[in-house]
C-alpha positions in Angstrom: -50.5 -4.6 -127.9 -50.6 -2.5 -131.1 -53.6 -0.3 -131.6 -55.5 -0.2 -134.9 -57.0 2.7 -136.9 -59.5 2.6 -139.7 -59.7 5.5 -142.1 -63.1 6.1 -143.9 -63.3 8.7 -146.7 -65.1 9.4 -150.0 -62.3 8.9 -152.5 -59.3 6.5 -152.5 -57.0 9.4 -153.1 -58.1 11.1 -149.9 -57.9 8.1 -147.6 -54.5 7.2 -149.2 -53.3 10.7 -148.3 -54.6 10.4 -144.7 -53.0 6.9 -144.4 -49.7 8.2 -145.7 -49.8 11.0 -143.2 -50.6 8.7 -140.3 -48.0 6.1 -141.2 -45.3 8.7 -141.5 -45.9 9.5 -137.9 -46.9 6.2 -136.2 -45.4 3.6 -138.5 -44.8 0.2 -136.8 -46.8 1.1 -133.7 -50.3 1.8 -135.1 -52.0 -0.5 -137.6 -53.9 1.4 -140.3 -56.7 0.1 -142.6 -58.4 2.3 -145.3 -61.9 2.3 -146.7 -63.3 4.6 -149.5 -67.0 5.1 -150.0 -66.5 5.1 -153.8 -64.9 1.7 -153.5 -66.1 -1.6 -151.9 -67.0 -1.2 -148.2 -67.1 -4.2 -145.9 -70.4 -5.8 -145.3 -69.6 -6.8 -141.7 -68.2 -4.6 -138.9 -65.1 -2.5 -139.3 -62.7 -4.0 -136.8 -60.6 -1.2 -135.3 -59.9 0.5 -132.0 -60.3 4.0 -133.6 -62.2 5.0 -136.6 -61.3 8.2 -138.4 -64.2 9.5 -140.5 -63.9 12.3 -143.1 -67.3 13.9 -142.4 -70.6 13.4 -140.7 -72.2 12.4 -144.0 -69.6 9.6 -144.4 -70.2 8.6 -140.8 -74.0 8.4 -141.4 -73.4 6.1 -144.3 -71.3 3.6 -142.3 -72.5 3.9 -138.8 -74.3 0.5 -139.0 -71.0 -1.3 -139.4 -69.1 0.6 -136.6 -68.7 -1.4 -133.4 -69.9 0.3 -130.2 -66.5 -0.2 -128.5 -64.6 1.7 -131.3 -63.7 5.3 -130.7 -64.8 7.8 -133.4 -62.7 10.8 -134.6 -64.1 13.2 -137.2 -61.3 14.5 -139.3 -60.4 18.2 -139.1 -58.7 19.1 -142.3 -56.5 21.9 -143.3 -54.5 23.0 -146.4 -50.9 22.4 -147.3 -48.6 25.4 -147.5 -48.1 24.8 -151.2 -51.9 24.7 -151.7 -52.3 28.0 -149.8 -49.6 29.6 -151.9 -51.5 28.6 -155.1 -54.7 30.1 -153.7 -52.9 33.3 -152.7 -51.6 33.6 -156.2 -55.1 34.0 -157.7 -55.7 37.6 -158.7 -57.5 39.8 -156.1 -61.2 40.2 -156.5 -61.6 36.9 -158.3 -64.9 35.0 -157.7 -64.1 31.3 -157.2 -66.0 28.1 -156.5 -64.7 25.7 -153.9 -65.5 22.2 -155.1 -65.5 19.4 -152.4 -67.0 16.0 -151.9 -70.1 17.4 -150.0 -71.6 20.8 -149.7 -70.8 20.9 -145.9 -67.2 20.0 -146.6 -67.0 22.8 -149.2 -68.5 25.3 -146.7 -66.1 24.1 -144.0 -63.1 24.6 -146.4 -64.3 28.1 -147.2 -64.4 28.9 -143.4 -60.9 27.4 -143.0 -59.6 29.6 -145.9 -61.1 32.7 -144.4 -59.8 31.8 -141.0 -56.2 31.5 -142.2 -56.3 34.8 -144.1 -57.7 34.3 -147.6 -59.6 37.6 -147.9 -58.8 38.7 -151.5 -61.3 36.2 -153.1 -65.0 35.8 -153.1 -65.7 32.1 -152.5 -68.8 30.0 -153.2 -69.4 26.4 -152.0 -70.1 23.6 -154.5 -69.8 19.8 -154.8 -68.7 17.6 -157.7 -71.3 16.4 -160.1 -73.4 19.5 -159.2 -74.5 21.8 -162.0 -72.7 25.1 -161.5 -74.7 28.2 -161.9 -72.0 30.7 -161.2 -70.9 31.6 -164.7 -67.4 33.0 -165.1 -66.2 31.8 -161.7 -62.8 30.2 -161.3 -62.8 26.7 -160.0 -60.7 25.7 -156.9 -60.7 21.9 -156.8 -59.5 20.1 -153.7 -58.6 16.8 -155.3 -55.5 14.7 -156.2 -56.7 14.7 -159.9 -54.2 16.0 -162.4 -54.8 19.4 -164.2 -55.4 17.8 -167.5 -58.1 15.5 -166.1 -61.8 16.1 -166.5 -63.1 18.7 -164.0 -65.1 17.0 -161.2 -68.2 19.2 -161.9 -70.9 19.8 -164.4 -70.7 23.2 -166.0 -73.5 25.3 -167.6 -73.6 26.2 -171.2 -72.1 29.6 -170.3 -69.0 27.9 -168.9 -68.3 25.6 -171.8 -65.5 27.9 -172.8 -63.9 27.8 -169.3 -60.1 28.0 -169.7 -57.8 25.6 -167.9 -55.9 28.5 -166.3 -59.2 29.3 -164.5 -59.1 25.9 -162.8 -56.9 25.5 -159.7 -56.1 21.9 -158.5 -55.0 22.3 -154.9 -54.8 18.6 -154.0 -56.6 16.7 -151.2 -56.7 18.3 -147.8 -54.3 16.9 -145.2 -55.3 16.3 -141.6 -54.9 19.2 -139.2 -52.4 18.9 -136.3 -55.3 18.8 -133.8 -56.6 15.5 -135.4 -53.1 14.1 -135.4 -52.8 14.8 -131.7 -56.2 13.4 -131.1 -55.2 10.1 -132.7 -52.0 10.0 -130.7 -53.9 10.6 -127.4 -56.6 8.1 -128.2 -54.0 5.4 -129.2 -51.9 6.2 -126.1 -49.0 7.2 -128.4 -48.7 10.8 -127.2 -45.1 10.1 -126.2 -44.2 10.0 -129.9 -45.8 13.3 -130.8 -42.5 15.1 -130.5 -40.5 13.0 -133.0 -38.9 14.6 -136.0 -41.5 13.3 -138.5 -44.3 14.9 -136.6 -42.4 18.2 -136.3 -41.8 18.1 -140.1 -45.5 17.4 -140.6 -46.4 20.4 -138.5 -44.2 22.5 -140.7 -45.7 21.3 -144.0 -49.3 22.2 -143.1 -51.2 25.3 -142.1 -52.7 24.8 -138.7 -56.1 26.3 -138.5 -56.2 26.5 -134.7 -53.9 29.5 -134.0 -53.8 28.8 -130.3 -52.8 25.2 -130.8 -50.2 26.3 -133.4 -48.6 28.7 -130.8 -48.7 26.0 -128.1 -47.1 23.5 -130.5 -44.4 26.0 -131.5 -43.6 26.8 -127.9 -43.7 23.1 -126.9 -41.5 22.1 -129.8 -39.0 24.9 -128.9 -38.9 23.7 -125.3 -38.8 20.0 -126.1 -36.1 20.6 -128.8 -34.0 22.4 -126.2 -34.7 19.5 -123.8 -33.7 17.0 -126.5 -30.4 18.9 -127.0 -29.8 19.1 -123.3 -30.5 15.4 -122.8 -28.4 14.5 -125.8 -25.3 16.3 -124.5 -25.9 15.2 -120.9 -23.1 12.6 -120.2 -25.4 10.6 -117.9 -28.4 8.5 -118.6 -31.8 10.0 -117.8 -35.0 7.8 -117.6 -38.3 9.3 -116.4 -41.6 7.5 -115.8 -45.0 8.7 -115.0 -47.1 7.6 -112.0 -48.3 4.5 -113.9 -44.7 3.5 -114.6 -44.7 4.4 -118.3 -41.4 5.8 -119.6 -41.8 9.3 -121.2 -38.1 10.4 -121.2 -35.1 8.2 -122.0 -32.0 9.8 -123.6 -29.5 8.0 -125.8 -26.9 7.7 -123.0 -29.5 5.8 -120.9 -30.3 3.4 -123.7 -26.6 2.6 -124.2 -26.0 2.1 -120.5 -29.1 -0.1 -120.1 -28.4 -2.1 -123.2 -31.4 -0.8 -125.1 -29.9 0.9 -128.1 -32.3 -0.9 -130.3 -36.0 -1.2 -129.9 -38.7 1.1 -128.5 -38.3 2.3 -124.9 -40.7 5.3 -124.7 -44.2 4.2 -123.6 -43.1 1.0 -122.1 -43.4 0.1 -118.4 -40.1 1.2 -116.9 -40.6 -0.9 -113.7 -40.8 -4.0 -115.8 -38.3 -3.0 -118.5 -35.6 -1.9 -116.0 -36.0 -4.1 -112.9 -32.5 -3.1 -111.5 -33.7 0.5 -111.2 -35.8 0.8 -108.0 -38.6 2.8 -109.5 -41.3 0.8 -107.7 -39.8 1.5 -104.3 -39.5 5.3 -105.1 -43.1 5.5 -106.4 -44.5 3.6 -103.4 -42.6 5.2 -100.6 -41.7 8.7 -102.0 -38.0 8.0 -101.1 -34.9 9.3 -102.8 -32.3 6.6 -103.6 -28.8 8.0 -104.1 -26.0 6.3 -106.0 -26.8 2.7 -105.6 -24.4 0.3 -107.3 -25.9 -2.3 -109.6 -24.6 -4.8 -112.1 -26.3 -4.1 -115.4 -25.2 -5.7 -118.7 -21.9 -6.8 -117.2 -21.0 -3.2 -116.0 -21.0 -1.6 -112.6 -23.7 1.1 -112.9 -24.4 3.8 -110.4 -28.2 4.4 -110.1 -29.9 7.4 -108.4 -33.8 7.8 -108.4 -35.8 10.8 -107.4 -39.6 11.0 -107.0 -41.3 13.7 -109.1 -43.8 15.6 -106.9 -45.5 18.8 -107.9 -48.2 20.6 -105.9 -48.3 17.7 -103.5 -49.2 15.4 -106.4 -47.1 12.4 -107.3 -46.2 12.6 -111.0 -43.6 9.8 -111.4 -39.9 9.3 -110.9 -36.7 10.1 -112.7 -33.5 8.0 -112.6 -29.9 9.0 -113.3 -27.7 6.2 -114.4 -24.0 6.3 -115.1 -21.3 3.6 -115.5 -18.8 3.5 -112.6 -15.8 3.1 -115.0 -16.8 6.3 -116.8 -17.1 8.2 -113.5 -13.6 7.0 -112.6 -12.3 8.3 -115.9 -14.0 11.6 -115.4 -12.5 11.9 -111.9 -9.1 11.2 -113.4 -9.6 13.9 -116.0 -10.7 16.4 -113.4 -7.7 15.6 -111.1 -5.4 16.0 -114.1 -6.8 19.5 -114.6 -6.5 20.3 -110.9 -2.8 19.3 -110.7 -1.9 20.6 -114.2 1.1 19.2 -116.1 3.5 19.0 -113.2 2.7 15.5 -111.9 3.8 13.4 -114.8 6.3 10.6 -114.9 8.6 11.4 -117.9 11.4 8.9 -117.4 11.3 5.3 -118.5 13.8 2.4 -118.0 15.5 3.2 -121.3 16.4 6.6 -119.9 18.4 5.0 -117.1 22.0 4.8 -118.4 24.5 2.2 -117.6 25.4 -1.4 -118.6 27.1 -2.7 -115.5 25.8 -5.9 -113.9 24.7 -3.9 -110.9 22.5 -1.4 -112.7 21.1 -4.1 -115.0 20.2 -6.1 -111.9 18.5 -3.0 -110.4 16.5 -2.4 -113.6 15.4 -6.0 -113.8 14.3 -6.0 -110.2 12.4 -2.7 -110.6 10.7 -4.0 -113.8 9.4 -7.0 -111.8 8.2 -4.7 -109.0 6.3 -2.5 -111.5 3.9 -5.4 -112.1 2.7 -5.3 -108.5 0.8 -2.6 -106.5 2.8 -3.3 -103.4 4.8 -0.5 -101.8 8.5 0.0 -102.8 11.3 1.5 -100.7 14.1 2.8 -102.8 17.3 3.4 -100.9 20.6 4.9 -102.1 22.9 7.8 -101.8 21.8 11.3 -102.9 22.0 11.7 -106.6 21.8 8.0 -107.6 18.6 8.5 -109.5 16.0 7.2 -107.0 13.1 9.4 -108.4 14.2 8.4 -111.9 13.6 4.7 -111.0 10.3 5.6 -109.3 9.1 7.3 -112.5 10.2 4.4 -114.7 8.4 1.9 -112.4 5.2 4.0 -112.7 5.5 4.1 -116.5 5.8 0.3 -116.6 2.9 -0.3 -114.2 -0.8 -0.6 -114.8 -1.2 2.9 -113.4 0.8 4.7 -116.1 -2.3 6.4 -117.6 -2.8 8.1 -114.2 -0.9 10.7 -112.1 2.6 10.4 -110.8 2.6 12.7 -107.8 5.9 13.5 -106.1 6.6 15.3 -102.8 9.8 15.9 -100.9 9.1 15.1 -97.2 12.2 17.0 -96.1 11.4 20.2 -98.0 8.2 21.2 -96.0 7.5 21.9 -92.4 5.2 19.4 -90.6 2.0 21.5 -90.7 2.4 22.3 -94.4 3.3 18.7 -95.3 0.2 17.4 -93.6 -2.1 19.8 -95.4 -0.3 19.0 -98.7 -0.7 15.3 -98.2 -4.2 15.1 -96.8 -5.8 18.3 -98.2 -8.1 20.5 -96.2 -11.7 21.8 -96.1 -12.6 25.5 -96.2 -12.0 27.2 -92.9 -9.8 24.4 -91.6 -7.2 26.9 -90.5 -6.3 30.5 -90.9 -5.3 31.2 -94.5 -7.1 28.1 -95.8 -8.1 28.4 -99.5 -11.8 29.2 -100.1 -13.5 26.0 -101.1 -10.7 23.8 -99.6 -8.1 21.9 -101.4 -7.6 18.3 -102.3 -4.4 16.6 -100.9 -1.8 14.8 -102.8 -3.3 11.4 -101.8 -6.5 12.4 -103.6 -4.7 13.8 -106.6 -2.7 10.5 -106.9 -5.9 8.4 -106.9 -5.4 5.5 -109.3 -1.8 6.6 -109.8 1.4 6.6 -107.9 2.5 8.8 -104.9 6.3 9.2 -104.6 7.5 10.3 -101.1 11.1 11.4 -101.4 13.3 11.6 -98.3 10.8 9.6 -96.3 13.2 9.5 -93.5 12.6 13.2 -93.0 8.9 12.7 -92.4 7.9 14.0 -88.9 7.2 11.1 -86.5 3.6 12.3 -85.9 2.8 12.1 -89.6 4.2 8.6 -89.9 1.2 7.3 -88.0 -1.2 9.0 -90.4 0.7 7.6 -93.4 0.5 4.1 -91.9 -3.2 4.4 -91.6 -3.6 5.4 -95.2 -1.5 2.4 -96.3 -3.6 0.1 -94.2 -7.1 1.5 -94.8 -6.7 3.2 -98.2 -8.8 6.1 -97.0 -8.0 9.7 -95.9 -9.8 12.5 -94.2 -9.0 16.2 -95.1 -8.0 18.6 -92.4 -11.1 20.1 -90.9 -13.2 17.5 -92.7 -15.8 15.0 -91.4 -15.9 12.4 -94.2 -13.6 9.6 -95.3 -12.4 9.6 -98.9 -11.3 6.4 -100.5 -8.0 6.5 -102.3 -6.4 3.9 -104.6 -2.7 4.7 -104.8 0.6 2.9 -105.3 3.2 4.2 -102.8 6.9 4.5 -103.7 9.2 5.9 -101.0 12.8 6.9 -101.2 15.5 7.6 -98.7 19.3 8.2 -98.5 19.3 7.3 -94.8 19.5 4.0 -93.0 15.9 3.5 -91.9 16.7 0.3 -89.9 19.1 2.4 -87.8 16.4 5.0 -87.4 13.9 2.4 -86.3 16.4 1.1 -83.8 17.0 4.7 -82.5 13.2 5.3 -82.3 13.2 8.0 -85.0 11.2 6.0 -87.5 8.1 3.8 -86.8 9.0 0.1 -87.2 5.4 -0.8 -88.4 5.6 1.9 -91.1 9.1 0.7 -92.2 7.8 -2.8 -92.8 4.7 -1.4 -94.6 7.0 0.5 -96.9 9.7 -2.1 -97.3 7.6 -4.7 -99.1 9.8 -4.3 -102.2 13.3 -3.0 -101.2 15.3 -1.6 -104.1 18.9 -0.4 -103.5 20.5 1.9 -106.1 24.3 1.5 -106.0 26.5 4.6 -106.0 28.3 5.5 -109.1 31.8 4.8 -107.7 30.9 1.1 -107.3 30.0 0.8 -110.9 32.7 2.8 -112.7 32.2 0.8 -115.9 29.0 2.9 -116.4 30.7 6.3 -116.3 31.7 6.6 -119.9 28.4 5.3 -121.3 26.7 8.0 -119.1 29.0 10.7 -120.5 28.0 9.7 -124.0 24.3 9.7 -123.1 24.5 13.1 -121.4 26.3 14.6 -124.4 23.3 13.5 -126.5 20.8 15.0 -124.0 22.6 18.3 -123.9 23.1 18.2 -127.7 26.8 18.9 -127.5 29.7 16.7 -128.6 33.3 16.9 -127.2 36.4 14.8 -127.2 38.1 13.7 -123.9 41.9 13.5 -123.6 43.2 10.3 -122.0 44.0 12.2 -118.9 40.5 13.7 -118.6 39.0 10.2 -119.3 41.1 8.7 -116.5 40.3 11.5 -114.1 36.5 10.9 -114.7 37.1 7.2 -114.0 39.1 7.8 -110.9 37.0 10.5 -109.3 35.0 9.6 -106.2 31.6 11.0 -107.4 30.2 11.6 -104.0 27.3 13.4 -105.7 26.8 10.4 -107.9 24.9 10.8 -111.2 23.8 14.3 -110.3 27.4 15.4 -109.9 28.4 13.7 -113.2 25.5 15.5 -115.0 26.6 18.8 -113.6 30.1 18.2 -114.9 28.9 17.5 -118.4 26.4 20.4 -118.3 29.4 22.7 -117.4 31.4 21.5 -120.4 28.4 21.9 -122.7 27.6 25.5 -121.5 31.3 26.4 -121.7 31.3 25.0 -125.3 34.5 23.1 -124.8 35.1 20.8 -127.7 38.4 19.2 -126.6 38.3 18.4 -122.9 41.5 18.0 -121.0 42.0 17.1 -117.3 42.2 20.8 -116.2 38.9 21.6 -118.0 36.9 19.4 -115.6 35.0 21.3 -112.9 36.2 18.8 -110.2 38.5 18.7 -107.3 41.2 16.5 -108.7 44.1 17.1 -106.3 45.6 14.0 -104.9 42.8 12.1 -106.7 44.5 8.7 -106.6 45.1 8.9 -102.8 41.5 10.0 -102.3 40.1 7.2 -104.4 42.1 4.7 -102.5 41.0 6.1 -99.2 37.4 6.3 -100.3 37.5 2.8 -101.7 38.8 1.4 -98.4 36.2 3.4 -96.5 33.4 2.1 -98.8 34.6 -1.5 -98.1 34.7 -0.8 -94.4 31.1 0.6 -94.5 29.8 -2.4 -96.4 31.5 -4.8 -94.0 30.0 -2.9 -91.0 26.6 -3.1 -92.6 26.9 -6.8 -93.2 27.9 -7.3 -89.6 24.9 -5.2 -88.5 22.2 -7.0 -90.5 23.7 -10.5 -90.0 23.9 -10.2 -86.2 24.6 -13.6 -84.6 24.6 -15.3 -88.1 27.7 -13.5 -89.3 29.6 -16.8 -89.3 27.0 -18.3 -91.6 27.0 -15.3 -93.9 30.8 -15.5 -94.1 30.6 -19.2 -94.8 28.3 -18.5 -97.8 30.7 -15.8 -99.1 33.7 -18.2 -98.7 32.0 -21.0 -100.6 31.0 -18.6 -103.4 34.6 -17.2 -103.5 36.0 -20.7 -103.8 33.5 -21.4 -106.6 34.6 -18.1 -108.3 38.2 -19.2 -108.2 37.4 -22.6 -109.5 35.2 -21.0 -112.2 32.0 -22.8 -111.2 28.6 -21.7 -109.9 26.8 -22.9 -106.8 23.2 -22.8 -105.7 21.3 -23.2 -102.4 21.3 -27.0 -102.6 25.1 -27.3 -102.9 25.7 -24.7 -100.2 23.3 -26.7 -97.9 25.2 -29.9 -98.5 28.5 -28.1 -97.8 27.2 -26.6 -94.6 26.3 -30.1 -93.4 29.8 -31.3 -94.0 31.1 -28.3 -92.0 28.6 -29.1 -89.3 27.0 -25.6 -89.6 23.6 -27.1 -90.8 22.3 -24.0 -92.8 18.9 -24.7 -94.3 18.1 -23.8 -97.9 15.5 -21.3 -96.6 18.2 -19.6 -94.5 20.5 -19.5 -97.5 17.8 -17.8 -99.5 17.6 -15.1 -96.8 21.4 -14.7 -96.8 21.4 -14.3 -100.6 18.9 -11.4 -100.2 21.1 -9.7 -97.6 24.3 -10.1 -99.7 22.6 -9.1 -103.0 21.3 -5.9 -101.4 24.8 -4.9 -100.4 26.1 -5.8 -104.0 28.3 -8.6 -102.6 26.7 -11.3 -104.7 24.8 -11.5 -107.9 21.9 -14.0 -108.0 21.0 -15.4 -111.4 17.5 -16.9 -112.1 16.9 -20.6 -112.5 19.8 -23.0 -112.3 22.4 -20.4 -113.2 23.5 -20.1 -109.5 24.9 -17.3 -107.5 28.2 -15.5 -108.1 30.3 -13.4 -105.7 31.1 -9.9 -106.9 34.5 -8.1 -106.8 33.1 -5.9 -104.0 32.0 -9.1 -102.2 35.5 -10.5 -102.5 37.0 -7.4 -101.0 34.5 -7.3 -98.1 35.2 -10.9 -97.4 38.9 -10.3 -97.4 38.5 -7.3 -95.1 36.3 -9.2 -92.7 38.6 -12.3 -92.6 41.5 -10.0 -91.9 39.7 -8.0 -89.2 38.4 -11.1 -87.5 41.6 -13.0 -88.0 39.7 -15.9 -89.5 
């Protein structure tokens, strides 16, 4: 409830000055009423919690209407700095009369002036309406009257010629800082005594109490520094005293707690912030660390410490921070730790090629990017597996975070383990002081790309499986679990299924990784992309050249065992050699007997694909071949078929293949680039490679 203050003084000008001074400090939180003795005083009691009286004489005249429960404060006055400057400008040795409302007030003002250093004048006390017997004296009048007004004193005959430049109007005396503090303490508003208005008020008056002035100066310097510190502190700080009243609350805390508007200081923190366990901490002297609470629709981390000094309980302090902001800060710190090296620079637009095979790959990868499930990218060396991984990351919801890549085949087992999981200080000989975060930690919220996953040591595969299952890791030499939120993309140029069968790769890990399988076809199976890639590489190397027909044909016929990487090396060579007109002999390729090699390699490729189909189909090879034959017939007849029509055809052939089985066969055949599956009712089409594999298998099996 708002406290009230009554101000009683002699003149309206004086009480108005006091009221203005008080209202500038406590406006809105302290009700102020003013009464002047020269005006109409109330006949009944003055109703107020605190009564500020200008002097004892004034108190004596109103004490009959002061309630016993009201607190009395006698005003201690001072002088403004501008008034002091006026007095200090009076010539040295001048005799002057101090004119006040009462003789006691005049003598008090003389003592104040002597105390603050006015020693060059001889001062005499006087009151207004008193006949002055000090002829020739200057008049120092403490009043808000204007200079051209009638002096508030009766002068003797000897002073009738008193000149106006011998009259100094100083203005009414403001309240001293000690009285302001007294009012704040009595009204229980001491928490506001450090606000900017009060600091300004301190600066505009001359404080009589030198000790108090020094303490105020030191306190203001300390509290100003504390204000600055709390202002730049990126966490919310709320402190309460032993009664629960808030005496510290920085702006960050107000924002987090949804209290940007309205008064917080001085309120009961236990009641105002029930989600902060202040009561428990005050009662049991316990420390509550990082408790997660829902406040204002946000997840907020709350920590509370008791404040105890000299075995005395002084209160409690809470640190509040939004969980989302902590996550962003951790991301920023991790970004600094890993530098600029772990960024995904490629996007799907950077993947060149317009063949049906590569478009299908990009479409599948785009769909995979929307999920957080693991991806296993397979394909020959140089096909662009990491490029696809980076593009997937840049299309995912994790694109604002790290893309951390590691080649599992480039590091020995012990080093790979420490790189992935990190280590604590002293974990092993040569361990970095302070320890080191692992790549799982650095990839938190982002993507971890494990290239050549087939080269990962068998012992480490179990640890990786645990991370994928539990989403937590433990550093080498550590004793605490660290939660990690990562999306894992693995890549391999090996047949992991064969490795699983041979016991060289964990089956459970394979299925954990193979949630989304993505196969990148080799360049020789999509030769229609070669020339578009050449044009794109010319732009990236900023060099233009013309190809002869022989050179163009050689590029189209070459086997490209190194895939896109080999093609890039070829164009880079031409660029660095600054060849503008490229002929067949200018190509840095082994082109001898190229036609025969291509034919042999093409036959070998078909044989490998047929062998792979036989392997994955197992006992259902006949059904796989039936599906391929039906699709081949539809291709010849220029029609498309779907699962339903294949199911009906199988019934007629007495194979009885269910639609669910057909869906699985489509997945197998599409992965080997033998069919192309179109969405909706567009059906499925056999590819040219699929027709060749079908022809090969029918010939081999004499079907």
